[in-house]
C-alpha positions as CSV (number, residue, x, y, z in Angstrom):
1,A,-90.2,-0.9,-22.2
2,L,-90.2,-1.7,-25.9
3,I,-91.3,-5.2,-26.8
4,P,-88.9,-6.8,-29.3
5,L,-90.6,-7.4,-32.7
6,Q,-91.1,-11.1,-33.3
7,L,-90.4,-12.4,-36.8
8,V,-91.1,-15.9,-38.0
9,A,-88.1,-17.9,-39.3
10,G,-87.2,-17.6,-43.0
11,F,-84.4,-19.0,-45.2
12,I,-81.8,-16.8,-46.7
13,K,-79.7,-19.7,-48.0
14,S,-80.9,-23.2,-49.0
15,P,-79.0,-26.4,-49.6
16,L,-78.2,-27.3,-53.2
17,S,-78.7,-30.8,-54.8
18,Q,-75.4,-32.5,-55.8
19,K,-74.1,-35.6,-57.6
20,K,-71.2,-37.5,-56.1
21,L,-69.2,-40.7,-56.4
22,T,-68.7,-43.3,-53.7
23,E,-65.9,-42.5,-51.3
24,D,-66.2,-38.8,-52.1
25,S,-67.6,-36.3,-49.6
26,V,-70.5,-33.8,-49.8
27,E,-71.3,-30.6,-47.9
28,L,-74.7,-28.8,-47.7
29,H,-75.3,-25.3,-46.2
30,C,-78.4,-23.7,-44.8
31,E,-79.0,-20.2,-43.3
32,A,-82.1,-18.7,-41.6
33,V,-83.2,-15.4,-40.0
34,G,-85.9,-14.5,-37.5
35,N,-86.5,-13.0,-34.1
36,P,-85.7,-14.8,-31.9
37,I,-82.9,-16.5,-33.9
38,P,-84.3,-19.8,-35.2
39,E,-82.9,-23.2,-34.5
40,I,-81.7,-25.4,-37.5
41,Q,-82.0,-29.2,-37.8
42,W,-81.0,-31.7,-40.5
43,W,-83.2,-34.6,-41.5
44,F,-82.8,-37.4,-44.1
45,E,-85.1,-39.6,-46.1
46,G,-83.5,-42.4,-48.1
47,N,-84.6,-44.0,-51.4
48,E,-85.7,-47.3,-49.9
49,P,-89.5,-48.0,-50.0
50,N,-91.4,-47.0,-46.9
51,E,-88.4,-45.1,-45.5
52,T,-89.3,-42.1,-43.4
53,Y,-87.5,-39.0,-42.4
54,A,-84.9,-39.4,-39.6
55,Q,-83.0,-36.6,-37.8
56,L,-79.3,-36.4,-38.4
57,W,-76.9,-35.5,-35.6
58,D,-73.2,-34.8,-35.3
59,G,-71.3,-38.1,-35.3
60,A,-74.0,-40.1,-37.0
61,R,-73.3,-42.9,-39.5
62,E,-70.2,-44.1,-37.7
63,D,-68.9,-40.6,-37.3
64,R,-69.0,-39.8,-41.0
65,V,-71.5,-37.0,-40.4
66,Q,-70.3,-33.7,-39.1
67,I,-72.8,-30.8,-38.3
68,N,-71.6,-27.3,-37.5
69,A,-73.9,-24.5,-36.5
70,T,-73.6,-20.9,-35.3
71,Y,-76.3,-18.6,-33.9
72,N,-75.1,-15.0,-34.0
73,L,-77.0,-12.4,-36.0
74,H,-78.8,-15.3,-37.8
75,S,-78.6,-19.0,-37.9
76,T,-76.1,-20.9,-40.1
77,S,-75.6,-24.6,-40.3
78,S,-73.6,-27.0,-42.5
79,I,-73.6,-30.8,-42.8
80,H,-70.6,-32.7,-44.1
81,I,-70.7,-36.4,-45.0
82,A,-67.4,-38.2,-45.7
83,N,-66.7,-41.4,-47.5
84,L,-70.0,-41.6,-49.2
85,T,-71.8,-44.9,-49.9
86,L,-74.7,-45.7,-52.2
87,N,-77.0,-45.7,-49.1
88,D,-76.2,-42.0,-48.6
89,S,-78.3,-41.1,-51.6
90,G,-81.6,-39.4,-50.7
91,I,-83.3,-36.2,-49.7
92,Y,-81.5,-34.0,-47.1
93,E,-83.9,-31.5,-45.4
94,C,-82.9,-28.3,-43.6
95,R,-85.6,-27.3,-41.0
96,A,-85.8,-24.0,-39.1
97,S,-88.1,-22.7,-36.4
98,N,-88.1,-20.1,-33.7
99,D,-91.3,-21.1,-32.0
100,P,-90.8,-21.4,-28.2
101,D,-92.7,-24.8,-28.2
102,R,-90.9,-26.2,-31.2
103,N,-89.3,-29.1,-29.2
104,H,-92.0,-29.5,-26.6
105,L,-93.0,-33.1,-26.1
106,S,-96.7,-32.5,-25.4
107,K,-97.6,-29.1,-26.8
108,S,-97.9,-28.5,-30.5
109,P,-95.9,-25.5,-31.8
110,K,-98.0,-22.6,-33.0
111,I,-95.7,-22.1,-36.0
112,K,-94.6,-25.1,-38.1
113,W,-91.0,-25.8,-39.0
114,I,-90.0,-24.4,-42.3
115,R,-88.2,-26.8,-44.6
116,S,-85.8,-26.7,-47.5
117,Q,-84.7,-29.8,-49.4
118,A,-81.7,-31.0,-51.5
119,N,-81.1,-34.3,-53.3
120,V,-77.8,-36.1,-53.1
121,F,-77.1,-38.7,-55.7
122,V,-74.3,-41.1,-55.1
123,F,-72.9,-43.2,-58.0
124,E,-70.4,-46.0,-58.2
125,H,-67.0,-45.1,-59.6
126,P,-66.7,-45.7,-63.3
127,I,-63.9,-48.0,-64.5
128,I,-60.9,-46.1,-65.8
129,V,-58.1,-48.0,-67.4
130,T,-54.8,-46.0,-67.5
131,T,-51.3,-46.5,-68.8
132,L,-49.1,-48.7,-66.6
133,N,-46.4,-46.9,-64.8
134,V,-44.2,-44.9,-67.2
135,T,-40.5,-44.7,-66.4
136,S,-37.2,-43.7,-68.0
137,G,-36.6,-45.3,-71.4
138,S,-40.3,-46.1,-72.0
139,N,-42.9,-44.6,-74.3
140,G,-43.9,-41.1,-73.1
141,Q,-47.6,-41.5,-74.1
142,L,-50.2,-41.4,-71.3
143,Y,-53.7,-42.5,-71.9
144,C,-57.0,-43.1,-69.9
145,N,-60.1,-45.0,-71.0
146,I,-63.4,-44.8,-69.1
147,S,-66.4,-47.1,-69.0
148,G,-69.6,-46.8,-67.0
149,A,-69.6,-43.0,-66.7
150,A,-72.5,-41.5,-64.6
151,S,-73.4,-39.1,-67.4
152,A,-72.5,-38.0,-70.9
153,I,-68.8,-36.9,-71.4
154,T,-68.5,-33.2,-72.3
155,G,-64.7,-33.0,-72.4
156,H,-61.3,-34.0,-70.9
157,K,-58.5,-32.4,-68.9
158,W,-54.9,-33.5,-68.2
159,M,-53.4,-32.0,-65.0
160,K,-50.2,-32.2,-63.0
161,G,-50.8,-30.7,-59.6
162,E,-52.7,-27.5,-60.1
163,E,-51.5,-27.0,-63.7
164,V,-53.8,-27.8,-66.6
165,L,-51.6,-29.4,-69.3
166,Q,-54.2,-30.1,-71.9
167,S,-58.0,-29.8,-72.3
168,D,-60.7,-30.4,-75.0
169,D,-64.5,-30.6,-75.3
170,T,-64.8,-33.9,-77.1
171,S,-67.0,-36.8,-76.0
172,S,-64.5,-39.6,-76.5
173,H,-64.2,-42.4,-73.9
174,Q,-60.4,-42.2,-74.3
175,T,-57.9,-39.3,-73.8
176,V,-54.2,-39.2,-74.5
177,Y,-51.3,-37.0,-73.4
178,N,-47.8,-37.1,-74.9
179,L,-44.6,-36.4,-72.9
180,N,-41.6,-35.0,-74.8
181,E,-39.2,-36.8,-72.5
182,V,-39.4,-38.9,-69.4
183,N,-36.9,-37.4,-66.9
184,A,-36.7,-36.0,-63.4
185,E,-38.5,-32.8,-64.4
186,S,-41.4,-34.6,-66.1
187,S,-41.8,-37.3,-63.4
188,G,-44.8,-37.1,-61.2
189,E,-48.5,-37.9,-60.9
190,Y,-50.7,-37.0,-64.0
191,V,-54.5,-36.9,-63.6
192,C,-56.8,-37.4,-66.5
193,K,-60.3,-35.9,-65.9
194,F,-63.5,-36.9,-67.7
195,L,-65.9,-34.0,-67.6
196,T,-69.0,-35.9,-66.5
197,N,-71.6,-35.2,-63.7
198,P,-70.1,-36.0,-61.3
199,P,-66.5,-35.7,-62.7
200,A,-64.4,-38.9,-62.9
201,E,-60.6,-39.1,-62.9
202,G,-57.7,-41.5,-63.2
203,T,-54.0,-41.2,-62.3
204,V,-51.0,-42.1,-64.3
205,F,-47.6,-42.4,-62.5
206,V,-44.4,-41.3,-64.3
207,T,-41.5,-42.6,-62.2
208,V,-37.7,-42.2,-62.5
209,K,-34.7,-42.9,-60.2
210,P,-33.7,-40.1,-57.8
211,H,-32.0,-37.0,-59.3
212,V,-29.9,-35.9,-56.3
213,V,-28.4,-32.4,-56.2
214,V,-26.5,-30.6,-53.4
215,Y,-27.6,-27.3,-52.0
216,K,-24.0,-26.1,-52.3
217,K,-21.1,-27.9,-54.0
218,S,-18.7,-26.5,-51.4
219,E,-19.3,-25.6,-47.8
220,H,-17.0,-23.7,-45.5
221,G,-16.9,-23.7,-41.7
222,N,-14.7,-22.4,-38.9
223,E,-13.0,-24.8,-36.5
224,G,-15.3,-25.5,-33.5
225,D,-18.4,-24.4,-35.3
226,T,-21.3,-26.5,-36.7
227,G,-21.1,-27.5,-40.4
228,V,-24.3,-28.3,-42.3
229,L,-24.4,-30.2,-45.6
230,V,-27.7,-30.5,-47.5
231,C,-28.8,-32.6,-50.5
232,K,-32.2,-32.7,-52.1
233,C,-34.1,-34.6,-54.9
234,N,-36.7,-33.1,-57.2
235,S,-37.8,-36.3,-59.0
236,Y,-40.7,-38.7,-58.4
237,P,-41.3,-40.9,-56.5
238,S,-39.8,-39.6,-53.3
239,V,-36.6,-41.0,-51.9
240,T,-37.3,-43.8,-49.4
241,E,-33.7,-44.1,-48.0
242,W,-30.9,-41.6,-47.6
243,T,-27.3,-42.5,-46.8
244,W,-24.1,-40.4,-46.3
245,Y,-20.5,-41.4,-47.0
246,K,-17.1,-39.7,-46.6
247,K,-14.3,-40.3,-49.1
248,E,-11.1,-41.3,-47.4
249,N,-8.1,-42.7,-49.4
250,D,-10.3,-43.6,-52.4
251,H,-12.7,-45.5,-50.1
252,Y,-16.2,-44.4,-49.1
253,M,-16.8,-44.7,-45.4
254,P,-20.5,-44.7,-44.2
255,V,-21.4,-41.8,-41.9
256,V,-23.6,-43.2,-39.2
257,N,-26.1,-41.0,-37.4
258,G,-24.9,-40.1,-33.9
259,T,-21.2,-41.1,-34.6
260,E,-18.9,-39.5,-31.9
261,D,-21.9,-37.5,-30.8
262,R,-20.9,-35.0,-33.5
263,F,-22.5,-36.4,-36.7
264,F,-26.3,-36.1,-37.0
265,I,-28.4,-37.0,-40.1
266,K,-31.9,-35.7,-40.6
267,S,-33.8,-36.9,-43.6
268,S,-37.4,-36.3,-44.7
269,G,-38.7,-37.3,-48.1
270,N,-36.8,-35.5,-50.8
271,K,-34.3,-33.8,-48.5
272,T,-31.4,-34.9,-46.3
273,E,-29.1,-32.9,-44.0
274,L,-25.8,-33.9,-42.4
275,R,-24.9,-31.8,-39.3
276,I,-21.4,-31.9,-38.0
277,I,-20.9,-30.5,-34.5
278,N,-17.6,-28.9,-33.3
279,L,-15.8,-29.0,-36.6
280,D,-12.3,-30.5,-36.4
281,I,-9.7,-28.9,-38.8
282,E,-7.7,-32.2,-39.0
283,K,-10.4,-34.9,-39.4
284,D,-13.5,-33.3,-40.9
285,P,-12.5,-31.6,-44.2
286,G,-13.0,-33.6,-47.3
287,E,-15.6,-34.9,-49.7
288,Y,-19.0,-36.1,-48.5
289,I,-21.4,-38.1,-50.7
290,C,-25.2,-38.2,-50.2
291,N,-27.0,-41.1,-51.8
292,G,-30.8,-41.4,-52.3
293,T,-32.7,-44.5,-53.2
294,N,-36.3,-45.0,-54.3
295,E,-38.3,-47.9,-55.9
296,V,-36.8,-47.2,-59.4
297,G,-33.1,-46.8,-58.5
298,Q,-30.5,-44.6,-56.8
299,D,-28.3,-41.6,-57.3
300,G,-25.8,-39.5,-55.4
301,A,-24.0,-36.2,-55.3
302,T,-20.8,-34.9,-53.7
303,V,-20.3,-31.8,-51.5
304,S,-16.8,-30.6,-50.3
305,L,-16.3,-29.4,-46.8
306,R,-13.5,-27.0,-45.9
307,V,-12.7,-26.1,-42.3
308,R,-10.8,-22.9,-41.5
309,S,-8.7,-22.2,-38.4
310,R,-10.2,-20.0,-35.7
311,L,-7.5,-17.4,-36.4
312,A,-8.5,-17.3,-40.1
313,A,-11.2,-14.7,-39.3
314,L,-8.5,-12.5,-37.8
315,W,-6.2,-12.3,-40.8
316,P,-8.2,-9.7,-42.7
317,F,-8.2,-7.5,-39.5
318,L,-4.5,-8.0,-39.0
319,G,-3.9,-7.2,-42.6
320,I,-5.7,-3.9,-42.2
321,V,-3.8,-3.1,-39.0
322,A,-0.5,-3.8,-40.8
323,E,-1.4,-1.5,-43.7
324,V,-2.3,1.3,-41.2
325,L,1.1,0.8,-39.4
326,V,3.0,1.0,-42.7
327,L,1.2,4.1,-43.8
328,V,1.8,5.8,-40.4
329,T,5.5,4.9,-40.6
330,I,5.8,6.3,-44.1
331,I,4.1,9.6,-43.0
332,F,6.3,9.8,-40.0
333,I,9.6,9.3,-42.0
334,Y,8.4,11.8,-44.6
335,E,7.6,14.5,-41.9
336,K,11.0,13.8,-40.2
337,R,13.0,14.3,-43.4
338,R,11.0,17.4,-44.4
339,K,11.4,19.3,-41.1
340,P,15.0,20.8,-41.6
341,D,14.1,22.2,-45.0
342,E,11.2,24.0,-43.5
343,V,13.4,25.6,-40.8
344,L,15.8,26.8,-43.4
345,D,13.0,28.4,-45.4
346,D,11.9,30.2,-42.3
347,D,15.4,31.8,-41.7
348,D,15.5,33.1,-45.3
349,G,12.2,34.6,-44.9
350,G,13.2,36.4,-41.7
351,S,16.3,38.2,-43.4
352,A,14.5,39.3,-46.4
353,P,12.6,42.2,-44.7
354,L,15.9,43.5,-43.3
355,K,17.4,43.8,-46.8
356,S,14.3,45.5,-48.0
357,N,14.4,48.0,-45.2
358,A,18.0,48.9,-45.9
359,T,17.2,49.6,-49.5
360,N,14.2,51.8,-48.5
361,H,16.5,53.9,-46.2
362,K,19.0,54.3,-49.0
363,D,16.4,55.5,-51.4
364,K,15.1,58.0,-48.9
365,N,18.5,59.5,-48.3
366,V,19.0,60.0,-52.1
367,R,15.7,61.8,-52.4
368,Q,16.6,64.1,-49.5
369,R,20.0,65.1,-51.1
370,N,18.2,65.9,-54.4
371,A,15.8,68.1,-52.6
372,N,18.6,70.1,-51.1
C-alpha cells in the first residue's frame, strides 16, 4: 500500500494588522495547508508590561470573541471580536501544526508550531460636533467638526444611505454639506466621514413631519369580499403611531382594530393597512382617513371605498347575452322575410328552360323547310 506523503504545515493566508475605534469590531483570517491537515489556534499578547501570550477560545472575553474553523482540503480559521475596548489592542497570533504530538502534555512535538502575527490597534473615538437636528423651516446647512483624530485627515465624504453625496481630499477639521430644501424627500440620516486611519464619522438628522400618501386614492370591492386600504409614509423619522377614521356626516369616527370582528389594522413603521372583512354594501362605502404621527408632527390622507353588488359582476355577461339574442332575432326575421322571394325566383328559373326549348324546336322546323 502507498504511504501518504507527509507535508509540514504552511500558511497560505496570514492575518493583517488593523486599526479600529472603540465599540467597533475586527476580524482576522488565517489559512494553512499540510498533510495531515493542520490544526489552527489563536493566541493573544497585550500591551501591558510582562504580559505573556494567552490562547483565545470561542466565547472568550464575555462572549465577544467568536472563532470559526473548517478543516476540509486545508485549514481555515477566522476570529471575530465585537465591541472593541482599548484592552483589545495587542498582537494576535495564528498558530498551525500537524504534528501528532502537538497537544501532548508530556511529549514534545517533533515539529514546532508555525506562527503568523497581526497587530490590532484600538483608539478612542474622536469628538465630532455636528449640526443639531435640522427640520422643516430651518437652515439647510449640515456641518461636522472633528477633534482628536487618530491620524491625519486626507479627505471627507457626505453620505445618505449608500449614496455618496459629496467628497473631497482636503485636510480640514470641518466639513459642510448644503441642502437645497428641507422636505420629506430630503429628510433622513446624513453621515459625514473623515478619512483618517481608522475612519471616523458623525451623523446629522434631518427630520420632518410625516408625509402620508395612499397606495390608491379609490379602492373597489365586491359585497362579501375583503377590502384592503393601504397608506404609507416616505419621510423621516418613521411614523410612531397610525390611526384610521371614517367620515360619516361630516364627522370623523375612529376605526378601532377588531371592531365587529371585521375591521383589522396592521401597522409597521412607515406603512399601515386597514382590512375590512365581508364588505357590506350599505355600511362600508365611504371615505377613510389614515393619520400618521411622529416626533415632529402629523399628517393624513384620504382613500375612498366603493362596494359593488354581487350581481355587478354578472352585468357585463348579461349584456353580452342580450346583444347575442338581439342579433339572432334580427337574423331570424331577415331570413323569414327573405324566404318567399327566393321561392319566386326558383319558379321563374324553372320556366325559362321550357321557353328556350320551344324556340329551339321552332328554329329547327324552319331549317328543315328551307332544306326541302
